[in-house]
C-alpha positions in Angstrom: 111.4 104.2 111.2 112.6 102.7 107.6 113.3 99.9 106.8 114.1 99.6 103.7 117.7 98.8 105.0 116.5 95.6 105.3 115.7 94.8 101.9 119.2 93.3 101.1 119.3 91.1 103.8 118.7 87.8 103.1 115.3 85.5 103.8 115.6 84.7 107.1 116.0 88.0 108.5 113.2 89.0 106.7 111.3 86.7 108.6 112.7 87.0 112.2 112.1 91.0 111.4 108.3 90.3 109.8 107.2 88.0 113.3 109.0 90.6 115.1 106.4 93.8 113.4 103.9 90.7 112.7 103.6 89.8 117.5 103.9 94.2 118.0 100.1 94.7 115.5 98.7 91.4 117.7 99.9 93.2 120.4 98.8 97.3 120.1 95.8 96.0 118.4 94.6 93.7 122.2 95.9 96.8 123.7 93.7 99.4 121.7 90.3 97.0 122.2 91.3 96.8 126.0 91.3 100.1 126.0 88.5 101.2 124.1 86.1 98.0 125.9 87.0 99.2 129.2 86.5 102.9 128.5 83.2 102.3 127.7 82.7 100.5 130.5 83.5 103.7 132.8 80.7 105.9 133.5 81.5 107.9 136.4 85.2 108.9 135.2 84.7 111.5 132.2 89.1 111.5 132.4 89.4 108.4 132.9 87.6 107.9 130.3 89.3 110.5 127.6 92.6 109.0 129.3 92.1 105.7 127.9 90.5 106.7 124.6 93.9 108.7 123.8 95.7 106.0 124.5 93.1 103.4 122.0 93.9 106.0 119.7 97.9 106.1 120.3 97.5 102.7 119.7 95.9 102.7 116.5 98.4 104.6 115.1 101.5 103.0 115.9 99.2 99.5 114.9 99.2 101.6 111.5 103.0 102.6 111.8 103.5 99.4 112.4 101.0 98.0 108.9 103.3 100.0 107.0 106.4 99.1 107.6 105.7 95.6 107.1 104.3 96.5 104.3 107.7 97.9 102.9 109.6 95.2 104.2 107.2 92.8 102.3 108.0 94.8 99.3 
C-alpha cells in the first residue's frame, strides 16, 4: 500500500494514520511473540510447532511492511 497520497493531507489526518499504524505494529509484534513462545513450549507436535513459527514469520513480515509505511508518512 502506497501512503504517499497522505503526504498532502493535513497534520490531523497524518497523526490518525500514524496512530493506527503504530497500534498495528504493536499488535503484530505481540502476536509474533506469543506464537514464538507457544511454539517453543510445544514438544510433541512438530506440525503445530511449525505452523506457529510460520504465523510468527508472517507477523514479522507484516510488521516490517507497517514500519516501512510509517516511515514513508514521517518523511
